[in-house]
C-alpha positions as CSV (number, residue, x, y, z in Angstrom):
1,M,27.9,-8.2,27.3
2,W,27.6,-4.9,29.2
3,F,30.5,-3.4,27.2
4,L,28.7,-4.1,23.9
5,L,25.5,-2.7,25.2
6,A,27.3,0.5,26.3
7,L,28.8,0.9,22.8
8,V,25.3,0.5,21.2
9,A,23.9,3.0,23.7
10,A,26.7,5.5,22.8
11,L,25.9,5.3,19.1
12,C,22.2,5.7,19.6
13,Q,22.8,8.6,22.0
14,V,24.9,10.5,19.4
15,L,22.2,9.9,16.8
16,R,19.6,11.2,19.2
17,N,21.7,14.3,20.0
18,T,22.2,14.9,16.3
19,V,18.4,14.9,15.7
20,M,17.9,17.2,18.7
21,K,20.5,19.6,17.3
22,R,18.8,19.7,13.9
23,L,15.3,20.2,15.4
24,G,16.8,23.0,17.6
25,H,17.4,25.1,14.5
26,S,13.7,25.1,13.6
27,L,12.0,24.6,17.0
28,D,12.8,25.8,20.5
29,E,14.5,23.6,23.1
30,Y,11.3,23.1,25.1
31,I,9.2,21.3,22.5
32,N,12.4,19.6,21.4
33,V,12.7,18.0,24.8
34,W,9.0,17.3,25.0
35,G,9.3,15.5,21.7
36,R,12.2,13.4,22.9
37,F,10.3,12.3,26.1
38,T,6.9,11.9,24.5
39,F,7.9,10.2,21.2
40,L,10.0,7.7,23.2
41,L,6.9,6.4,25.0
42,P,5.4,4.3,22.2
43,F,8.7,2.5,21.6
44,A,9.1,1.9,25.4
45,A,5.5,0.6,25.6
46,L,6.2,-1.7,22.7
47,F,9.2,-3.1,24.5
48,V,7.2,-3.7,27.6
49,F,4.4,-5.4,25.6
50,M,6.9,-7.7,23.9
51,K,8.8,-8.5,27.1
52,G,5.9,-8.7,29.4
53,V,5.0,-6.6,32.4
54,P,7.5,-7.4,35.3
55,V,6.9,-7.5,39.0
56,I,7.0,-3.9,40.2
57,K,8.5,-3.4,43.7
58,P,7.7,-0.7,46.2
59,G,9.4,2.6,45.5
60,F,9.1,2.3,41.8
61,A,6.8,5.4,41.4
62,L,9.1,7.5,43.6
63,A,12.1,6.5,41.5
64,C,10.3,7.4,38.3
65,V,9.3,10.9,39.7
66,A,12.9,11.6,40.8
67,F,14.2,10.5,37.4
68,G,11.6,12.6,35.7
69,A,12.7,15.8,37.6
70,S,16.4,15.3,37.1
71,Q,16.2,14.2,33.5
72,T,13.9,17.1,32.6
73,I,16.4,19.7,33.9
74,S,19.4,17.9,32.4
75,T,17.8,17.4,29.0
76,L,16.5,21.0,28.8
77,A,20.0,22.2,29.5
78,L,21.5,19.8,27.0
79,S,19.1,20.9,24.3
80,K,20.1,24.6,24.9
81,A,23.7,23.6,24.8
82,L,23.3,21.8,21.5
83,K,21.6,24.8,20.1
84,L,24.4,27.2,21.2
85,A,27.5,25.1,20.8
86,E,29.0,22.5,18.5
87,I,27.9,18.9,19.0
88,S,31.5,17.6,19.3
89,M,32.4,20.0,22.2
90,V,29.1,19.5,24.0
91,T,29.3,15.7,23.8
92,A,32.9,15.7,25.2
93,L,32.4,18.2,28.0
94,W,29.2,16.5,29.0
95,K,31.4,13.8,30.4
96,V,32.1,15.9,33.5
97,S,29.1,14.0,34.8
98,L,31.3,11.0,35.2
99,L,33.0,12.5,38.3
100,V,29.6,13.4,39.8
101,L,28.2,10.0,39.0
102,L,31.2,8.2,40.6
103,G,30.5,9.8,44.0
104,L,26.7,9.8,43.8
105,G,26.7,6.1,42.7
106,Y,28.8,5.2,45.7
107,V,26.5,7.1,48.2
108,T,23.1,6.0,46.8
109,L,23.6,2.7,45.1
110,K,26.7,1.5,47.0
111,E,28.7,1.2,43.8
112,A,32.3,0.9,44.9
113,P,34.8,1.4,42.1
114,T,38.3,0.0,42.2
115,L,41.4,2.1,42.3
116,L,41.9,1.4,38.6
117,G,38.4,2.7,38.0
118,I,39.0,5.9,40.0
119,A,42.2,6.4,38.0
120,G,40.2,6.1,34.8
121,V,37.7,8.7,35.9
122,L,40.5,11.1,36.9
123,L,42.2,10.6,33.6
124,S,38.9,11.2,31.8
125,M,38.5,14.4,33.7
126,S,41.9,15.6,32.7
127,G,40.7,15.4,29.1
128,V,38.2,18.2,29.9
129,Y,41.2,20.6,30.3
130,L,42.8,19.4,27.0
131,L,39.5,19.9,25.1
132,N,40.3,23.7,25.3
133,V,44.0,23.4,24.8
134,S,43.9,25.9,22.0
135,R,43.0,28.6,24.5
136,A,45.9,27.8,26.9
137,H,48.2,30.4,25.4
138,L,46.0,33.1,27.0
139,S,46.6,31.9,30.5
140,P,46.9,28.6,32.4
141,W,43.3,29.1,33.6
142,A,41.8,30.0,30.2
143,P,40.6,26.4,29.4
144,L,38.8,26.3,32.7
145,V,37.3,29.8,32.6
146,V,35.7,29.2,29.2
147,L,33.6,26.5,30.7
148,V,31.9,29.2,32.8
149,T,32.0,32.2,30.4
150,D,30.8,30.4,27.3
151,R,26.9,30.3,27.4
152,G,26.6,27.0,25.5
153,L,29.2,25.3,27.7
154,R,27.6,26.6,30.9
155,Y,24.4,24.8,29.8
156,T,26.5,21.7,29.1
157,L,27.9,21.7,32.7
158,L,24.3,22.1,34.1
159,A,23.2,19.2,32.0
160,A,26.2,17.1,33.3
161,L,25.4,17.9,37.0
162,F,21.8,16.8,36.7
163,F,22.6,13.9,34.4
164,A,24.3,12.0,37.2
165,P,21.2,11.9,39.4
166,S,19.1,10.9,36.4
167,V,21.4,7.9,35.9
168,V,21.1,6.9,39.6
169,T,17.3,7.2,39.6
170,I,16.7,5.4,36.3
171,K,18.9,2.5,37.6
172,W,16.8,2.6,40.8
173,A,13.6,2.3,38.8
174,I,15.1,-0.5,36.6
175,L,16.2,-2.5,39.7
176,L,12.6,-2.2,41.0
177,S,11.2,-3.5,37.7
178,D,13.2,-4.1,34.5
179,P,15.0,-2.0,31.9
180,Y,11.8,-1.7,29.7
181,M,9.3,-0.8,32.5
182,G,11.9,1.4,34.1
183,T,12.3,3.3,30.8
184,L,8.5,3.6,30.3
185,G,7.7,4.7,33.9
186,G,10.6,7.1,34.1
187,Y,9.8,8.8,30.8
188,I,6.0,9.0,31.5
189,A,7.0,11.0,34.6
190,A,9.4,13.2,32.6
191,S,6.9,13.8,29.8
192,L,4.2,14.8,32.3
193,M,6.6,17.2,33.9
194,V,7.7,18.9,30.8
195,T,4.3,19.1,29.0
196,P,2.9,22.0,31.1
197,L,6.1,24.0,30.5
198,V,5.8,23.4,26.8
199,L,2.2,24.5,26.7
200,V,3.2,27.8,28.3
201,T,6.3,28.5,26.3
202,S,6.0,26.7,23.0
203,R,2.4,26.3,22.2
204,R,2.9,27.8,18.7
205,H,5.4,25.2,17.8
206,F,2.9,22.3,18.1
207,A,1.6,23.1,14.6
208,Q,5.1,22.2,13.2
209,V,5.2,18.7,14.8
210,P,3.3,16.9,12.0
211,R,5.6,18.4,9.5
212,Q,8.6,17.2,11.5
213,W,7.2,13.8,12.3
214,K,10.1,11.9,10.7
215,A,12.6,13.7,12.9
216,F,10.5,13.2,16.1
217,F,10.0,9.5,15.2
218,G,13.8,9.1,14.9
219,L,14.3,11.1,18.1
220,G,12.0,8.9,20.0
221,L,13.4,5.7,18.6
222,F,17.1,6.6,19.3
223,A,16.2,7.8,22.8
224,A,14.3,4.6,23.6
225,L,17.2,2.4,22.3
226,T,19.7,4.5,24.3
227,T,17.8,4.1,27.6
228,V,17.0,0.4,27.2
229,T,20.5,-0.7,26.2
230,Q,22.3,1.4,28.8
231,G,19.7,0.4,31.4
232,T,20.4,-3.2,30.7
233,A,24.1,-2.6,31.1
234,Y,23.5,-0.7,34.4
235,V,22.1,-3.9,35.8
236,L,25.2,-5.9,34.8
237,T,27.9,-3.5,36.2
238,L,28.5,-0.1,37.8
239,S,26.6,2.8,36.2
240,S,29.8,4.9,36.2
241,Y,31.6,2.2,34.2
242,V,28.8,2.0,31.6
243,E,28.9,5.8,31.2
244,A,32.7,5.7,30.9
245,V,32.6,3.2,28.1
246,K,30.0,5.4,26.4
247,Q,32.7,8.0,26.0
248,V,33.3,6.3,22.6
249,E,30.4,8.5,21.5
250,I,33.0,11.3,21.4
251,L,34.5,9.7,18.3
252,F,31.0,9.3,16.8
253,A,30.2,12.9,17.6
254,M,33.4,14.1,16.0
255,A,32.6,12.3,12.8
256,I,29.1,13.6,12.7
257,G,30.3,17.1,13.5
258,V,32.6,17.0,10.5
259,L,30.1,15.4,8.1
260,A,26.9,17.0,9.1
261,F,27.8,20.4,10.6
262,G,31.2,21.3,9.1
263,E,32.9,21.5,12.5
264,R,36.4,20.7,11.2
265,Q,38.3,23.3,13.1
266,R,36.7,22.5,16.5
267,V,37.2,18.7,16.0
268,R,40.9,19.3,15.5
269,E,41.0,21.4,18.7
270,I,39.3,18.8,20.9
271,A,41.1,15.7,19.5
272,P,43.9,15.6,22.2
273,G,41.4,15.8,25.0
274,A,39.2,13.3,23.4
275,V,42.1,10.8,23.2
276,V,42.9,11.3,26.9
277,M,39.3,10.8,27.9
278,L,39.1,7.6,25.8
279,A,42.2,6.4,27.6
280,G,40.4,6.8,30.8
281,M,37.5,4.8,29.3
282,V,39.9,1.9,28.7
283,L,41.1,1.9,32.3
284,L,37.5,1.9,33.5
285,S,36.5,-0.9,31.3
286,L,39.5,-2.9,32.6
287,A,38.5,-2.1,36.1
288,A,35.1,-3.8,35.5
């Protein structure tokens, strides 16, 4: 069951990122992130209403605040990355967060992976090198150096580093309530944190929100579905395993990159690394 939920979350996440990239061409990244957090809330509230308000345990508010902070930083960085780099490359490199999540999950949530699971993570990380294999003829270190020298990919790495704490804290909030209330509470905190920043940096863009309402509607819907489905999967197994299975989004992103953004050359370049990362996903799914 958790495996299917992770696949659905992966598809919704790619669709969410696609809408974010399109909005990024007409709006700045701050109001883009604000839209994702804020337009998610009505859908999350509807889910809570339909499911019923759960028993909320002590520590829920703290978990939501911690999630709001880490998710805001991660999403702002991701929005900048999607604006500066191709969606296929950003989606694949974002999976560096798996390694961070593996260690953080063990320390905070006592999620102990098996040896097979660790092998899967390491195999997935080796795919990061292969994603830049076309640059290897420059020097053995070129594929690693570009992760730091390319501005869009630097934002991708920043997003990955803060994504892992956001996974841990949203799972914490979910365990103290349920996936629906955890999503609602976490994103209320995130929306409240990003709104003052948007009012300072992007006030002029609010006038464009009504004209872009369909995109913001889709952004909120896909974001809500992603968080609820992956949150339910988090409860059923290790969060690192769920995120590993979600690497299938690389294939979805590659297809969208070709069809929607004309990224044919880049997709061919990252295909070997994507295949290796997916092999790691298989090992991790077996480890569960």
